N, C-alpha and C positions, 0 to 999 in steps of 0.2 A: 556526436551527433544524433543520438536516439533521445538524448534529455531535452536537446533542444526541439526536437520535432514535437515531442510529447508536450512542452510549453507552448509550442506554437498552437497544437490542437486544442489546448486548453483556452488560450487567448481567442480563439476563432469562437469557440463554444461561447465562451463569456461574453464576446462582444455580439454574437449574433442572436444569443436566446436570452432568455430571462432566468436563466440558470445562475446561483449563486455560488462562490468559491466552494462552499460546502457541499453544495451538490455535485459540481465537477470533481471534487477530491472522492467522494462517495462513487460516482459513475467510474473513475479511473481504477479505484479498489476493486468495483465488481469486475471490470474489463481485466484486469490483472489476475484475478480469482478465476474467471472465464478462460483465459487463455493457458492457465495453468492446469484447468480441469480437463482440457483436451490436449494438452501436452503441446501446446504451441510456443509457451513462453521461454522454455528452453531453448528451441529451434531459434527464436528470435534473439536470445542471447547469443548465439552461436553467431548468426548472422551479423548483427549490429553492435558487438560487444559487450561489456560488462556495463555500459553506461544504463542500461536498463535496470540493473540491481539496485541503482540510486531511487530512483522515483517512486511515487506512491503504489503505481501499478506492483511494483515488486513485494508490497506488504499484502496485496490481495494473492499474490501467487503464494507468498510466504505461509498464509494463512490456511488456505487449500490443500498446499503439500503436506504442511504438518499435521492438518487435520486426519488426512487421508492415512498417514503414517501411524498416527495415533489410533485410528481405528482398526487398521491391520494389527496392531500389538494387543489392543486392550477392548476391542467392541465399539461399542455406543459410547461409553463412556470415554473412550479414549479420543474420540472427536474432539472433545473441549480442551482434555489435557494434552493434546498434540500443540493445539493451537496456542494454549498458555505458554507453554515450554519454548517455544521458538520465538515467540514475539515478544514474550516478557519484557525483556531487556530493552528493546526499543520504547515499546509503551511507556516503561517507567523513565527512562531517560527523557522522553518528550513532556511525560509530566512534570518531573523534577524541574527542566530547565524551563517550563512554562511558568512553573511558581516562582524561581528565582529572578524570572523576567517582570514578571508581574511584581515585584518588591522593588526592583530597581527602576523600572518606567513609571512614569507620570501618565494616568489616562487622561483623555481629553473630555473637556466638559461640553 
């Protein structure tokens, strides 16, 4: 249910504004990060289920949560280390799969 609701909100934003898909994706990452900062993301996951762990909003939440944990462990430089440790597998997977897709797919003229 939560994934469908997030997709519906994205479609409404896309249809009623001049935002591009990149703008909407960035907006959802920031919203997920803000919800994570204030502790609302975990409450929403408990209420709506773990479908919220799949969309792009969870990426923002993961970045914020990991940066905070890294800051607690190693100070200022731990902010960056924490973000990379927790999200590097997802980012690497996206890059590798995008490269493979670019090799297979034909671009349109």
